[in-house]
N, C-alpha and C positions, 0 to 999 in steps of 0.2 A: 581729158575731162572725166571719161568713164573710169580710167585707171585710178585717177585721184579719188573719185567717190568710193571705188572698191577698196582702196587702201585705207580710207577713213573708216569704212564699215568693218574691215578686218581688225583695225586697231581698237575700234569701239567694242567689237565682240571679244577681243582678247582682254581688254580692260574689264569688261563686265564679267568675263569668266574668272579673271584674277580676283575681282572683288567678291564674286560668289564663292570662290574657293577659300579666300581668306575668311569670309563670314562663316562658311561651313567649318573651317578649322577652328574658328573662335567658338562656335556652338559646340563642336565636338570636344574641344578642350574643356569647356565648362561642364559638359555632361560627364566627362571622364573624371574630373577632379571632384565633382559633387558626390559621385558614387564612391570613389575611393576614400575620400575624407569622411564621408558619413557612414551609414550602415551598409556595408558591402554585401551582407547576406541576410536572408530571412533565417533567424536563429531559432531552433526549436526551444521550447520550454522544457526544462529537466525537473523531474519530480524525485524527491529524496525521502527516505525513511526518517524515523527518529534517530537522533544520535545515540550511540550505545554508551551509557554511563556505567563505569566500573567503580566499585567501592567495596571495602572489606565487609563481609557478611552477606553479600549479594547471593541470592539463590541462583547458582550458575555452575554448570558442569564444565570441565575442561573441554570435553567434546563439543559442547555448544559454542564456546568461545572460538575454538578452531574452525568450526563450521562458518561462523560469521566472518572471521578473518579471511577464509578462503573465498567467500562470496564477495568480499571487498577487494579481492585480487592480491592479498598479501602472499608472499612466497616463503615457503618453509626452507630454512637454511640451517647449516650446522652452527653458525655463530652469526648473530645479527650485526650488520655493519652499516646498513643504509635504511632509509625510510621505506616502509612497505614490506618489511621482512619480519619473520618470527621463527623461533626455535623451541623445541620441546626437550625437557630434561626431567623425566619422571612426572611428578605432579606440578612441575614448574613450567611456565611459558614465558619466554622473553620476547618482548615486542618492541619494534621501532615504529611508532605510529607516524602517520603522514601529517603534514601541515594541512590545515583546512580553514576556509573562511566561513565560520558559523554565523548565525543570525545575531549573536551577541558578543562574539570575540573572534579575533584572528589567531587561531591556535597554531603554535609552532610544532614542528616535528619533535617527538619525545621518545626517549628510551626508558622502559620500565619492565618490571617482571611481576608475574602473578603466581601465587601458589594456591592449590585447590585441596579441599578435604571434604569428603562426603557430599559431593555436588554443591559445594559452597565455596565462594571466593574467600580464602582464609587469610591471604596476605597480598598487599599491593605496595610495591616499593620502587624507588628509582634504581637505575643501574648501579648507583653508589651505595644502595642499601638503606636510603632514607625513606621513612613511611610517607605514603601519599594518601590524601583524603579522597580524592576523586580524579578519575581520568576519563576523558571522552574520546572514543573512536569516531571517526568521521561517519556520516550517515551513508547508507547504501543508496545508489541510484536505482530507482525501482521502475522507471519508465519515462516517457516523454510525450510531448504534444508537438507534432511535426508540421512543417510547412506543407502547402498543397503539393509542391513538387517532390516532397518526401526526401529532402536532403537533410542528413544529420551530421552535425559537426560540433566539436568542442574546442572553441578558439583558444589558442595558446599564444603567449608572448615570447620574444626571443630569450628572455632571461629564464624561461621555464623549460627550455630545450635541453635535451641530454647532450653530452659532449659528442662532437663529430657529426651531428646531424646536418648542420649547414655545410660543413666541409665535404661531407659525402654527397650531398645534392649537387654542389658546384662541381665536384670532381667528375661526377657521372653525367650530369645534364648540361653544364655550361661552364667550362673551365675559364672562360674569359669574362665571367660575370662582373668582376670588379674592374675590368678594363674597358668594356664597351659602354655605349650610351643607349642601350635598348636593342640595337641590332648589331650582330657580329658578322662582319664581312669574312673574317677568318673561318667562323663556324659554317657560313654558307658555302664557302669555297671547299672546305673539308668535306661537307656533306655531298656536294656535287661530284667531287673526285671519287668519293667512296661509292656513290650510286652508279658511277660509270664502270666500276670494276665488275667483271662477270661473277655472279654468285654472291655478291655482297648484299647485306640487308639494307633496306631503304632507310636513309637518314633524312631528317627534316631540316636541320640547321637552325631551328628556332631557339632563341635565347629563353631563359627563364622568364624574362619580362614579357616576351612575345607570348609564351604559353599562358602566362597570367592574364594578359589582355584577351586572348582567345577564349579563355574559360569564363572570365568575368563579363565581357562585353559583346562578344561576337558569336555568330552561329558556327556550326561545325562544317559548313560548306567549304570545299577545297577549290576556290577560284582565285584567279590572279588579283581580282579587285579586292576580295577579302584579305588576301595575303598582303597586298599593298597597304590596305587600311590598318592591318595588324601592325605592320612596321611603323607607320606614322604614329599610331597610338602608343606604341612602345617607346618611341622617342619622346613623345609628350610626357608620358608617365615618368620617365627618367629625369626630365627637366624639373618636375614638381616634387618628387619624393626621393628620399635617401635609399641606398641599397638595402639598408636594414629593414625599412618599411616595406619594400618590395618583396624581399625574401620572406618576411613574416606573413605577408598576404598570400604568397604562393604556398607556404606551408599549411595555411588554413583552408586553402581553396581546392587543392589537388584531389581528384577522385581516386580513392584507394580501395574500393570494394563495395560489396552489396550485402545487406542484412535483410533478407526477405525482400519486401518492396522498397526498403529504405536504402538510399545511396549514402555510403560512408565517405565523407569529404574531410580532408585535413588530417594531419598526422596525429593530432590530439585524440580524435575519435577512433582513428585506425589503431592506435596503441591499445585502447580499451577493447576494440573489436577482436584483435588478433592475440593479445597477451593478457587482457583483463588487468592492465596496469596503467598508471598515469605515465605520460610520455617521458617525464623527467627521470623516471626510474629505469629506463631501458639501458641495456648493455650494448656493446658494439655490435654483436652478431644480430641483435634484434633491430637496432637502428638500420643496419645494412639491409635487412630483409624488407623493411618498409620502403627504403629508397629503391630497392629492386622492384618492388610491386608498383612503384610510381611509373615505371616504364610501360606497364599495361596490367591493370588490376585483374582483368579477366584471364589474360594469358598466363600471368605469373601468380595467380591466387594460390596460396600455399595449402589451402584445405582441399582443393581439387587437383592441383598440379604440384605436388610436393617436390618431386625431383627437379622439375623445371625451375621452381622457385629457389631451391637450394643451390642450383648451378648459378643462377643469376645473382643470388646473394653473395656467393663466394667471389664472383667476378667483381662486385662492388668492393669487397674487402681487398682484393688484389690490386684494384685501381688505387685505393688509398695507400697501399704499400708502395706501389710503383711511383707515386707522386711524392713519396716521403712524408706523408701525413701521419702514418703509423709505421712501426718497425715491422720487419719480417716476422719476428717472433710473435708479436701481438696478432698479426694477420693469421699466422698458422694456428694459433690457439682459437681465434674466433671462427676460423673456417672449420674447425673440428667440432664445433657445437652443433647440436641438433637444431631444427627450426624453432623449437621451444614455444610453439604457439599453444594456446589453451585448448582443451578438449572441446569446449563449447564457446561460441562467440560471446564476448562480453558486452554485446550491444543488442541483446534480445529486445524486441520492440517493447514488450511489457510482460514480464513473467507473472505479474499479479493483476490480471485484467479487471477483476471485479472491483478491487480497491481503487485502481486508477480511474475506473468509470465513475466512482463516487467523487473522487478528487476533481475530475473534469466538470461534473455537474455543479459542484459547489463553487468552483472557480468561475463558471459562466454566470453566476449571480453578480459578479463584480467586474468581469473583464469581457471585452469584445473578443470574438473568435480570432480576428487578425492579430490581436495582441498576444493571444495564447500560442498561436502558430508561428509567429515570426519575431516576437519581442525578446527572446532569449531569457525568459523568466526563470528564476530558481525557486521552486516551490518546496517548502519543507513541511512534512506531514507528521502525523502521529503514528504512522504505520510501524508496527513492531515485527521485524522479520522472524524473530524467535517464536513469537506467538503464532504467526501465520504458518510457520513450518509445522508446529505442533497441531494446529487446527487441520491443515491439509492431510497430515498423516493419520490422525484419528478418524477423520471423516472417511477417507479412502479405505482404511482397514476395517472399521466397524460396518460400513455399508456392505462390504464383501461378505463379512461374517453374517450379517442379518439376512442377506439374500440367500446365502448357502443354507441357513437354518430353515428357511421357508421354501427352498427350491425355486428361487426367482431368478436364476441365472439368465433365463431367456426373456425375462421381463424386468430389466434393470430399473432401479429406482433413481430418482434425481434428489438432489439435496441442496440446501443453502444454509449458510450460517454466518454469524458475525460475533465478534467479541468487543465489548465496550468497557472502558475504565469507569468504575463506579465513582460517582462524585465529580469526575472531570468531563464526562460525556464524550471522551475521545474514542473514536473508532480505531481499534488497535489492529484488527485483522478481519478479513472478509473473504468468503468463498461464494461464488455465484452459481456453482454447479459441481457435480462430482469430478469433472475434469477441470481442476482448479486453474490450470494455465491456458484454458481455451477461452478465447475472447468472443464468446457468443452471448446468448441470452443471459442477462444477469438476474437470476432468480432472487438474490438477496434484496434487490431494489425494485424489481419489476414483476415478480410473481405474486399477484394479489390473490390470495386464497382464503377461504373461510377459516376462521381461527378457532372455532369450537370453544371448548372450555377454557382456552387461553383468556377469554374475555371475563371470566368469573371474578377475578380480583377487583375489576371495576364495579361489578354488581354489588359485591360485599362491601367494598369501600364506600359506595354510595349509602348503604344502610348504616355502616358504622360511624359515618359523619353525623348521624342523628342519634347522639348518645342518649337522649331521653327516650328513645324508642327501641334502640338495638344495642346489644353488647355481644361479646363472644359466646355467652351462654343463653342468648335469646332462643326460645323454642321455635323451630320452624317445622311446618308440616311437609313431610315427604310422601304425601299420598297423591294418587292420580288426580289430574286436573285437566279441565277442558276450557280453553280460552278462545273467545271469539277472535277471528283473524280477518284479513281482507276478503272482499268479495263474498261475504256470507259464509266463509269456511270456518271450521273449528280446528284449533291447534291443540293436539294432545301429545305433549312431550313424554318421553320414557327415560327411565334410568338405563345405564349401559347393561346392567344385569337383569333388566326387565322386571325388577322387584320394587316394591315401595318399602320404606323403613320407618313409617310412623312419625312420631315427634322426635326430632333430633336437635341438639344444640347447634348454634350457628357455626362454630369452629369446626364441628364434625361434618356438617353439610359441605363446607368448603374443602376440608381435607379429603373427604371421600368423593368429592365431585358429584354430589347428588343433583341430578338434573331437575327433578320434580321440586325439591326444596328451593333450588336456585330460581326456577321459573316463577314460582309463587312469590319469592322475595323480590325479584325484579319487577314484577307487576305491582307489588305492594308499594314499592318506593317510587315507581313510575318510570316509563321509558324515557321521558324527557330528562329526568335527573340522571339516569344511567348514561344517556347520550352526552349530557353535559360533563359528566365525570370523565368520559373518554376524551373529550375535547381538552379538558384541563390537564389530563395526563400527557397530552401532546399529539393526539391523532387529529389530522386535518382533512382526511378523506371523507367520502360519503358514508353516512351512518343510516341504515334503514330502521326507522322507528316502528318496528313490528315486534310482536311478542317473542319471536325466535331470536331477536337480538340478545336476549338474556342468556342464551346458550351458544352465542358465537356466530350468528348469521350476519356477520360483517366480514368483508374481505380486506385483508391487509398483507403487506409485504413483510418479510422478516425484519427489515429496517424499521417499519412502522411499529411492529411489536416491541422491538428493542427500545424505541423511543418511549413508549408508555410504561414499560417495565423499569426503565432507568429512573423515571420520576418517582416510582415507588421505592426503588433501591436507594435513591438519593435523599430519602426522608421527606418526600413531598415537594422537592424543589425541581422544577422543570428546567432543562437545558436542551437546546437543539443539539443533536449528535453532530460532531465535527470531525473532519479528516485532516484539515489544514492548520498548521501552526502559524506560518508566515510566508510572505511572498517577497522576493527581492528581484531587482532588475538585473540586466546583463552586466552592469558595472557594480553590482552588489549594493545598490542603493535600496534602502527599505521602502517598500511600496504599501504593504498592508499587513497588519497583524490581525489574528483571529482570536481575540481574548475570550476567556471563559464567560459565558452569559448564563445568568441564573435568575429564576423568578419563583418566589414562594407561591405555591398554588394549593397546598393542603396544610392543615394543622398537623402538628407532630403527633398528637394523640391517636387519631384514626389511622395514620400511617403505621404507627407502632402496632396497633391491633391487627391490621391486615398483614404486616410482616410476620406476626406470630402465627396467624392462620396459614400463611404460606409455608411456614416451618412445619406446621402440622401436616401439610400435604407431603412434605419430605420424610417426616419421621413415622407417620401413621397412615398416610393416605396413598394416593395414586403415584406418588413419587418415591415411595419408600425403597424401591429396588436400587435407588442410587447409592444407598449405603452398602451395597455389595462391593462397590468400587471405592467410594469415599470413606475416609476414616470417620469413626463414630464421633470423634471430638471436633469435627468441622461442622459448624452450623451453616446451612444454606437455606435459601427460601426460593420457591418456584411454583410452577403450575404446568400440568400437562394440558394438552389440547388435542382433540380428535374431532374432525368434521364428520358430517353424515356419511354413512357407508364406509367409514375409514379411508376416505380419499386423501386426507391430509393428516400427518402426524407431527405434532408440535411439542416442543418443550422450551420453556423460558425460565431462567432462574439466575440467582446471583449469590455471591458471598460478599466479603467486605471489600474486595478489590476488583473482581471481574463480574460482569454480566454477560451471559451468552444466550443466544437464541438459535435453535436448530429446527429446521423444517425438512420433512421428508415427504415425497409424493411422486406422482407420475405426471409427465407433461401432457398426457392425453386425459388426465383427470380420472384415470381408472382406479378401481378399488384396490386396497392393499390389505394384507393380513396383519396390519400393525395398528396399534393405538398409539397415543402419545407416550404411554408408559413403556410399551414393548419396542417402540421404534426410536423416536427422537431422543427420549430420555437416556437411552443406552449410550448414544453418542455424546450427549451433554455430560453425562457422568464421567465418561472416560476422559473427555476434554478437561473438565475441571480438576480431575485427579492429576492429569499430566501437567496442568498449569500450577498445581499445588495452591489452589485457591485458599485465601485466608478465611478463617471463621468469621461469620457475620458479627459485627460489633453491635450488639443489641442493647443500646443505651436507653435507660428509662427517661422519657421526657418529664418535665416538671408537672404536667397535668395528668400524669398516669400514676395510679396506685395499684399494688398487687394484693390479692386476697386468695385465701384458700376457699374454694367453693365446691359444692356438689352440683355439677352441671346438669344432671338429670332432673333434680328438683329445683334448680335455679336459686339455691339459697347458700348462705355462708356456711363453711364447714371448718375443719381443723386439719393441720398437717398430719399426715399419716392415716387419716380416716379412709375407709374403703371408698373408692371412686372419687376422692377429692383431688382437685387440680389447683395448681397455683397459677392464676390467670391475671392478666393486666386489664384494668378498667380505666376509662376516662373518669377522673375524680368526680364523685357524685352520682355515677351511674351504677355503682356496685350494689348488690343486694343488701337489704336491710335486715331481713329475718335470717335466723340461723337454723340449721338442722342438727339435732344431737348426733354425736359420734358414737355409734353402737359397736363398731368393729374397726380395728386397726389393720391396715394392710399397706405395704410399700408398693411403689409403682415405678416401672421403667419410664412411663410417660412423664412422671414428675421429675425423674432423674435428668432427662435430657434438657428440660427447660431450666430446672434449678441450677444445673451445672453451667448453663449459658449465662445466667444472671450472676453466679458467684465469680 
């Protein structure tokens, strides 16, 4: 009786165990297939620069093109024969561009040649000699937004693989891959026999499927239970998926190196990391090296263990030959190749940290953090590597020169700058500190410093909007003034030269940056109106409505300053500054476009007048030293800015195509021996000269008329009269009375403006 009950209990227990096991396998099978069929990995979002558009007449040197090709990972060869190659023949460059999925077209690989003359693209033709209108090179990958576990990968499909990659993996890692069903008894037996031999290296006997299961689903613990689970899951995986799907997943999962804190997973990203090339472009010796590294990325890492990696690579090549996959001759040639890895990793986390910081901030306005870190987004931006390169070089070189001139080597300056496309509001380049590649404090976005005289265009624009009260020749008093301030104090501003200049015309007060005249004007038009003008120009931060606001007692970042100056440069049309062009999903589905947004905030007439006054700054006032660097026939507009005790040096200005803002200062807010003119302007001028900025297109609005006037007397005059200037007025605001012309005299001042209009 007891034995009978015991038997029933055992049978019941076995049945329950069987049911639990079957249920467990069912659950396990569901979990396995859900992950494998769905999103296997948290994919980083990759950020790209603008596409490089090439056309005849483009201002571009041969060296600049070669620099970009090198950055894109193109290889210089004697004769181009495959995508990702270029060759040089005198002033001619032959290029075989890569295929690329742009936001608006799926571009195929293309062969073409370019000829250069005087730093200009003089010819663009197909390899057969037919003229081409436009060619686009693929954008540069400039950074990424990575998962919390910091795995970086660039998924590839089987059709994108170079020849012999799959064959090499199978030959080295799992010869029976196409014969077994997830677990190889032959492989396990071979490993056991090898491990019993004295002095033999330990072998695991795991199939590629088991390795994939271990990496995707299991911990790294080496226990019998985990090993058994690995085998069961490998069998399940093989039942559900084809060999092609499994090998593709393995190729995208395998750990192949480290880039700083980021783990490099998959052959796609490893190809960029070691060779700066797409995986499809690799040759046999390069493929063999990646397969060799798969054995142990730390142990065989070619940058630290070159000899060890070379030996292992050649072993892979010899295995291919011994199995008849390649010929002996091919193997010998491949074995004679150097490791051929790039001098620097092609997967730097972010070589342009300030710009990527801006991109991330603007992306977070529309996307959750998890989507950015794991959704595999493709983010296309307006970033221009050519402009960034010039900005970084000018900033670094000129800062060193300025410090040497003033003996500041022991007290280094900091700097921030950005370049914006006029009329498009596209941020093209940005530097957040003198160490442009250091991902630290981003001064271009976060250094909020007093802007000094940089604010003055807003003060004068406020006045010029009142055409019935103010014109460019309105007389302003530049005499000492005492203005009641907060807490019963009195504010007594001073000019930089500690002098007063009596009665001066408005354009001169602006051009010479007279503080006394500006303070008086600001108080006359009212702090509320000046504040409102700053708001309309695009500033959204705190504005202290105190008398000192008229001379720049408001703190802004360089990005803020660029925003308000762009509204002036764009003819009174406000647009938020943007870094992103469009965002696409992991499967290249369009997610969001960032179209140009524009809002008219000022009438054309007053903007025309303030642009004239800002050209006076450059030709006759505090910005005139710019023309030691710029050509006289290039019209630019801008304004210097210096905060109290010369703690901040600013310059902001624009031509027809580019607007740039430069800030110099010290992080400890210490004093400097620089004004806006002697510091930031010197960098700005060199930058604009390097960019070959176009002359300002100073087009007369319909409500503007020009008149010869005597600005001292505030009356109409005649061309050629002594002291006469040709000035713009909002129609109806020009003087009525005339002054007789007693003496004829030419003027350079007249010449620069007359030439601009002609």
